[in-house]
N, C-alpha and C positions, 0 to 999 in steps of 0.2 A: 088306522093308524098311520099320518102322516110324519114320516123319520127326513124328511130331506125340507132345506133349507135352499134359496136361490143361492149362486155361486156369489152374488157382493154383499149378501148377510155378513154381519161381522162374525169372527170365532168368539166361543163362549170363553168366557172365564168362569169358573164357581170357585165360592168362597172355599169350598175342601181340597183347594191344591189340584184342580182335574181343568183342561181346556178338550175343547171339540175342534173341531176343522172342517165342515161338508166340503166334498169334493164331489168332482165329475169325472167321473173315469170312464176312458174307450176301450173297449174290448173289440180286436179285429178278429173276425169269423176266419175260418178256413176257407173260406169263399174271397176275402180280402173285404166285406161291408164292416162297417164300421157302428158299434152301438154303445150309447151311452146309456150309464147305469150311474144314478144317486149312490155315496158314500160319504162316510164321515170316519175321520182319523179320530181320536182320543188317546186323550194321556192322562195317568193317574201319580199322586206323587205315592202310593198307597204300595204300587205296583213298579216302581223307578227306575226299573231296566225294559221295561216292558210296552209297546203299543199296542193301541187296537186296532185294526181296520174293519167297520161295520159296513156290511155290504148290502143294498137293499135291492132285493130281485125284483119287486112289484106284489102285489096282490099280501102285502103285508107280512111279506116273508124277508128274514135277512138272514145274513151266514156271518159270522166275526172270526177274523184271524187276529190269534194277535202271535206277536214278535219283537224282536230286539230292536232298540231304539234305534239301538247304533248302524243296523242294517240302512235304515232309514239315512242314518247323518252320513254312512258313507256311501251309498248308493246315489244320493244327487250328485257325488261328483266321478265314482267311479264304480265298476262293477264288484258285486259282495255277495255272499251267500252262495247257499247252496241248499240241497235237500229239498227240504218244504217250502222255504221261501230263498228268494234272488232279487236283488235289488241293481240298475244302473241306468246311466242317464243315457239320452238318447235328444240328441237337438234336431229337432225339426221343424224346419223353415221360420227361422225365426220365434218360434215357441217351443223351446227347451222342455221334455219330458222325462219325470222318470218311468223306468218301465217296472213292476211290482209283479213277478212271476209267483203264482202258488200253485204248486202243488199236492192234490189231494192221495188217495189211493186207487182212486179210476179215471180223474181228471187233472189236466193244467188248466189254469186262468194267466193268460198274458194280462195285465191291466196298465193303463195309460192314465197318467195324472200331471197338472199340471206342475213342475219342478215349483213356480212361485208359491204355490198352496202349500207343498210340501214343507219348501223351506219356512213359510209362514209360520207351520204346525211345530216345527221342529224349535224357532226362536222363543215359541210360546212354551215349550216342556222345558227350555233350557232357562226362563226363570222362574219358573216352579221347583225345576232339580235340576242345576247345571251339573255337565257330565264331568264324573269324578267321583261326585260328592253321591251318588246313589246308595252308597252302603251307610251311607251317615241315616238314611229313612225309612231304613227296614229295621223293623222291631223282630228281630231273633225270638226273642221268649215268645211273641203271643203264635209266632209261626211254628216254635215247636208244641207251645201248647194246644193250638190246633191241629199240628201231627196225631200229638198221643192220646188227643182227647175221639181222633175222626181212627184212629189205628191204621191196620193195613189195607193198605188200596183206597182208601175215602170212606171205609166203610163204618158206622156208628155203631162205638161201644153201648 
């Protein structure tokens, strides 16, 4: 299954208040070699505080990271975040880059994305749900029903 679109492909806007912007991430290995990885930033009004970063590792496998939209918004201008996800700008030879660091239990990935692509994605998310308006998009009653139906730790009743 091919999840990747060329970088010049237009960002998708879905009728259900979602958007997706494909990215080419650069990963710098410990030997200094740079590897390109296909990825996609996704946003949905149904989870207005979060963004999703799908990273396509090849062979039909992918990894998804979900983190606060605010991390990207602030991270294009200054360093932000701790623990699992941090974001900071890195001016690189006329091509501004956003560095996204993802920390798992055993590994850490340092990913470089074009700032212009990240800003494009953030502009699309703003059109869907403006910053500061997220709480108005949450369906608290539905979330409570779902929690009560699932019981403790997501177990079905």
